[in-house]
C-alpha positions in Angstrom: -88.9 111.5 81.7 -87.1 114.8 81.3 -83.6 115.4 82.7 -82.6 118.8 84.1 -79.0 120.2 83.6 -78.4 120.0 87.4 -79.2 116.3 87.5 -77.3 115.6 84.3 -74.3 117.2 85.7 -74.5 115.1 88.9 -75.0 112.0 86.7 -71.8 112.6 84.6 -69.8 113.5 87.7 -70.9 110.3 89.5 -70.1 108.3 86.4 -66.6 109.6 86.2 -66.1 109.0 89.9 -67.1 105.4 89.4 -64.7 105.0 86.5 -61.8 106.3 88.6 -62.8 104.1 91.5 -63.2 100.9 89.4 -60.2 101.4 87.1 -58.6 98.1 88.3 -61.8 96.1 87.9 -62.3 97.3 84.4 -58.7 96.5 83.5 -59.2 93.0 85.0 -62.3 92.4 82.9 -60.4 93.6 79.8 -57.4 91.4 80.6 -59.6 88.3 80.2 -60.9 89.2 76.7 -59.1 92.3 75.5 -55.8 94.1 76.0 -56.2 94.9 79.7 -56.4 98.7 79.5 -60.1 99.6 79.5 -59.9 100.8 83.1 -56.8 102.9 82.4 -58.4 104.4 79.3 -61.7 105.2 81.0 -59.9 106.7 84.0 -58.0 109.0 81.7 -61.3 110.1 80.2 -62.8 110.6 83.6 -60.0 112.9 84.6 -60.4 114.8 81.3 -64.1 115.3 81.9 -63.5 116.6 85.4 -60.8 119.0 84.1 -63.1 120.3 81.3 -66.0 120.9 83.8 -63.6 122.7 86.2 -62.5 125.0 83.3 -66.0 125.9 82.2 -69.3 124.9 83.8 -71.7 123.7 81.0 -74.6 126.1 80.6 -77.1 123.6 79.2 -77.6 119.9 78.5 -76.2 120.1 75.0 -73.0 121.7 76.2 -72.7 119.2 79.1 -72.9 116.2 76.7 -70.6 117.9 74.2 -67.9 118.6 76.8 -68.1 115.0 78.0 -67.9 113.8 74.4 -64.8 115.8 73.5 -63.0 114.8 76.7 -63.6 111.1 76.0 -62.6 111.4 72.3 -59.4 113.2 73.2 -58.3 111.1 76.1 -59.8 107.6 76.0 -57.7 105.2 73.9 -58.9 102.2 71.9 -62.5 101.8 70.6 -64.1 103.2 73.8 -63.1 106.8 73.2 -64.8 107.1 69.8 -67.8 105.1 70.9 -68.6 107.0 74.1 -67.6 110.2 72.3 -70.1 109.5 69.5 -72.9 108.6 71.9 -72.4 111.8 73.9 -71.9 114.0 70.8 -75.2 112.7 69.3 -76.9 113.2 72.6 -75.5 116.8 72.7 -77.0 117.6 69.3 -80.4 116.1 70.2 -80.4 117.9 73.6 -80.6 121.3 71.9 -84.3 120.7 71.5 -85.1 117.6 73.5 -84.6 116.8 77.2 -86.4 113.5 77.3 -84.0 110.9 78.8 -85.3 107.9 76.9 -85.0 109.7 73.6 -81.4 110.9 74.4 -80.2 107.5 75.6 -81.7 105.9 72.4 -79.9 108.4 70.3 -76.7 107.6 72.1 -77.2 103.9 71.6 -77.9 104.5 67.9 -74.7 106.5 67.6 -72.7 103.6 69.2 -74.3 101.2 66.7 -73.4 103.4 63.8 -69.8 104.1 64.9 -69.0 100.6 66.0 -71.1 99.0 63.2 -72.5 96.8 65.9 -75.8 95.7 67.4 -77.1 93.8 70.4 -75.9 90.2 71.0 -72.4 91.0 69.8 -71.0 91.4 73.4 -70.3 95.1 73.3 -71.5 98.1 75.3 -74.6 98.2 73.0 -75.8 95.2 75.1 -76.3 97.6 78.0 -77.2 100.8 76.1 -80.0 99.3 74.0 -81.9 97.4 76.8 -81.6 100.5 79.0 -82.9 102.7 76.3 -85.9 100.3 75.9 -86.4 100.2 79.7 -86.4 104.0 79.9 -89.2 104.1 77.4 -91.3 102.0 79.7 -90.7 103.9 82.9 -88.2 104.5 85.7 -84.9 102.5 85.5 -84.0 100.0 88.2 -80.6 98.6 89.3 -81.9 95.1 88.4 -82.5 96.2 84.8 -78.9 97.5 84.6 -77.5 94.3 86.2 -79.6 92.1 83.9 -78.3 93.9 80.8 -74.7 93.6 82.0 -75.0 90.0 83.0 -76.5 89.1 79.6 -73.0 89.8 78.1 -71.4 87.0 80.1 -72.5 84.0 78.0 -72.3 85.8 74.6 -69.6 85.0 72.1 -68.0 88.3 71.0 -68.2 89.0 67.3 -66.8 92.6 67.5 -63.7 94.2 68.8 -60.6 92.6 70.3 -62.7 90.0 72.2 -63.9 88.6 68.9 -60.4 87.2 68.3 -61.0 84.7 71.2 -64.2 83.4 69.5 -65.9 80.8 71.8 -63.4 81.5 74.6 -64.9 85.0 75.0 -68.0 83.4 76.5 -68.0 83.2 80.3 -66.6 86.8 80.7 -68.4 90.1 81.2 -67.8 92.6 78.5 -65.6 95.5 79.9 -67.4 98.2 77.8 -70.7 96.9 79.1 -69.4 97.2 82.7 -68.3 100.8 82.2 -71.7 101.5 80.6 -73.4 99.8 83.6 -71.6 102.4 85.8 -73.1 105.1 83.6 -76.6 103.9 84.1 -76.2 103.0 87.8 -75.0 106.6 88.3 -78.2 107.8 86.5 -80.4 105.8 88.9 -78.5 107.2 91.9 -79.3 110.7 90.7 -82.9 110.4 89.5 -84.0 107.4 91.5 -85.3 104.1 90.3 
């Protein structure tokens, strides 16, 4: 499925709106297994993305993802800034000659794996990105697929990031990075339909 600039712009704008609206929820999830600031960090990134778009409207998909990447890298603290930044930057490079959504999301997922030296089943945002990339290869995305990917992180034991310090105690909690990633893909469905 191809994604047009107009839809991609709506997608990212909707995502940053969700981040701002759910700042407290993300902080709460992060308080349970992290340092409690994922919502605050992502909210800063959301505001930076909006400011960047207000200064200069992206002219193509590549520029849209690049602008999003730099705003996230500059303003989002912790591991999330570099991880989201890498995903969007890699998607930006690929978008110069590819507008296939499943390809772009897979490239974003691969970037996160590379940057975070992580993979599925480690209770990180990859546990949402990779299943969604796989689902997009099969056809339209559904809210259920996003929910299933997110919920799968609940029973996992974290082996990466701050949550890994808790070992077994990290089980029973949703991963905050997976929740913010779920907002990203819920936003996508709202724009392109499931």
